C-alpha positions as YAML, in Angstrom:
chain: A
units: angstrom
residues:
- id: 1
  name: UNK
  ca: [-27.46, 2.91, 51.77]
- id: 2
  name: UNK
  ca: [-26.77, -0.57, 50.41]
- id: 3
  name: UNK
  ca: [-27.83, 0.60, 46.97]
- id: 4
  name: UNK
  ca: [-25.27, 3.45, 47.06]
- id: 5
  name: UNK
  ca: [-22.49, 0.96, 47.87]
- id: 6
  name: UNK
  ca: [-23.47, -1.23, 44.92]
- id: 7
  name: UNK
  ca: [-23.50, 1.76, 42.58]
- id: 8
  name: UNK
  ca: [-20.16, 2.97, 43.98]
- id: 9
  name: UNK
  ca: [-18.53, -0.46, 43.48]
- id: 10
  name: UNK
  ca: [-20.06, -0.78, 40.03]
- id: 11
  name: UNK
  ca: [-18.70, 2.61, 38.98]
- id: 12
  name: UNK
  ca: [-15.31, 1.73, 40.47]
- id: 13
  name: UNK
  ca: [-15.30, -1.56, 38.59]
- id: 14
  name: UNK
  ca: [-16.20, 0.20, 35.33]
- id: 15
  name: UNK
  ca: [-13.47, 2.79, 35.86]
- id: 16
  name: UNK
  ca: [-10.85, 0.08, 36.43]
- id: 17
  name: UNK
  ca: [-12.20, -1.89, 33.47]
- id: 18
  name: UNK
  ca: [-11.83, 1.11, 31.16]
- id: 19
  name: UNK
  ca: [-8.36, 1.94, 32.48]
- id: 20
  name: UNK
  ca: [-7.21, -1.59, 31.77]
- id: 21
  name: UNK
  ca: [-8.92, -2.34, 28.45]
- id: 22
  name: UNK
  ca: [-9.34, 1.04, 26.73]
- id: 23
  name: UNK
  ca: [-5.62, 1.56, 25.91]
- id: 24
  name: UNK
  ca: [-5.46, -1.99, 24.53]
- id: 25
  name: UNK
  ca: [-8.54, -1.39, 22.43]
- id: 26
  name: UNK
  ca: [-7.05, 1.85, 21.07]
- id: 27
  name: UNK
  ca: [-3.84, 0.02, 20.21]
- id: 28
  name: UNK
  ca: [-5.85, -2.70, 18.50]
- id: 29
  name: UNK
  ca: [-7.69, -0.15, 16.36]
- id: 30
  name: UNK
  ca: [-4.39, 1.51, 15.43]
- id: 31
  name: UNK
  ca: [-2.89, -1.85, 14.46]
- id: 32
  name: UNK
  ca: [-5.95, -2.68, 12.35]
- id: 33
  name: UNK
  ca: [-5.57, 0.62, 10.48]
- id: 34
  name: UNK
  ca: [-1.86, -0.02, 9.92]
- id: 35
  name: UNK
  ca: [-2.65, -3.54, 8.74]
- id: 36
  name: UNK
  ca: [-5.14, -2.18, 6.21]
- id: 37
  name: UNK
  ca: [-2.57, 0.33, 4.94]
- id: 38
  name: UNK
  ca: [0.01, -2.46, 4.58]
- id: 39
  name: UNK
  ca: [-2.54, -4.64, 2.77]
- id: 40
  name: UNK
  ca: [-3.26, -1.86, 0.27]
- id: 41
  name: UNK
  ca: [0.48, -1.27, -0.23]
- id: 42
  name: UNK
  ca: [1.03, -4.99, -0.85]
- id: 43
  name: UNK
  ca: [-1.81, -5.01, -3.37]
- id: 44
  name: UNK
  ca: [-0.29, -2.04, -5.22]
- id: 45
  name: UNK
  ca: [3.17, -3.63, -5.22]
- id: 46
  name: UNK
  ca: [1.75, -6.92, -6.53]
- id: 47
  name: UNK
  ca: [0.13, -5.04, -9.42]
- id: 48
  name: UNK
  ca: [3.40, -3.25, -10.18]
- id: 49
  name: UNK
  ca: [5.24, -6.58, -9.98]
- id: 50
  name: UNK
  ca: [2.88, -8.12, -12.56]
- id: 51
  name: UNK
  ca: [3.40, -5.13, -14.88]
- id: 52
  name: UNK
  ca: [7.17, -5.47, -14.56]
- id: 53
  name: UNK
  ca: [7.00, -9.21, -15.22]
- id: 54
  name: UNK
  ca: [5.05, -8.53, -18.40]
- id: 55
  name: UNK
  ca: [7.56, -5.90, -19.50]
- id: 56
  name: UNK
  ca: [10.45, -8.26, -18.78]
- id: 57
  name: UNK
  ca: [8.75, -10.97, -20.82]
- id: 58
  name: UNK
  ca: [8.36, -8.55, -23.73]
- id: 59
  name: UNK
  ca: [12.00, -7.50, -23.48]
- id: 60
  name: UNK
  ca: [13.13, -11.11, -23.60]
- id: 61
  name: UNK
  ca: [10.85, -12.21, -26.43]
- id: 62
  name: UNK
  ca: [9.93, -9.19, -28.58]
- id: 63
  name: UNK
  ca: [12.70, -7.38, -30.49]
- id: 64
  name: UNK
  ca: [10.21, -4.75, -31.67]
- id: 65
  name: UNK
  ca: [9.41, -3.86, -28.07]
- id: 66
  name: UNK
  ca: [13.11, -3.46, -27.29]
- id: 67
  name: UNK
  ca: [13.51, -1.20, -30.30]
- id: 68
  name: UNK
  ca: [10.50, 0.88, -29.26]
- id: 69
  name: UNK
  ca: [11.85, 1.34, -25.74]
- id: 70
  name: UNK
  ca: [15.34, 2.22, -27.02]
- id: 71
  name: UNK
  ca: [13.83, 4.83, -29.31]
- id: 72
  name: UNK
  ca: [11.67, 6.30, -26.53]
- id: 73
  name: UNK
  ca: [14.18, 6.36, -23.71]
- id: 74
  name: UNK
  ca: [17.52, 6.71, -25.43]
- id: 75
  name: UNK
  ca: [16.52, 8.60, -28.57]
- id: 76
  name: UNK
  ca: [18.12, 5.97, -30.79]
- id: 77
  name: UNK
  ca: [17.47, 6.35, -34.51]
- id: 78
  name: UNK
  ca: [18.24, 4.25, -37.54]
- id: 79
  name: UNK
  ca: [20.79, 5.33, -40.06]
- id: 80
  name: UNK
  ca: [19.24, 7.80, -42.47]
- id: 81
  name: UNK
  ca: [16.21, 8.62, -40.28]
- id: 82
  name: UNK
  ca: [15.26, 12.20, -39.66]
- id: 83
  name: UNK
  ca: [13.71, 13.18, -36.35]
- id: 84
  name: UNK
  ca: [11.02, 15.83, -36.22]
- id: 85
  name: UNK
  ca: [10.32, 17.31, -32.81]
- id: 86
  name: UNK
  ca: [7.03, 19.14, -32.29]
- id: 87
  name: UNK
  ca: [6.68, 22.12, -30.03]
...
């Protein structure tokens, strides 16, 4: 009989323990996943930032790069040039 009481109290304690700590543990796991997603996003943004810094540096220092970009994006041509467009 005494053994049944101990088992009953032990199961009751475990049930209360899980009711208290399981939601917190689930929230912790969710926050860890979100943190990892944010870390990956930050890493990607840092890479993009470095690429943009390099492009800005080229635009400030390299007139040939500016000309190349103007030709690509704006379709600018020099006087007397003929543009051939492939199909």
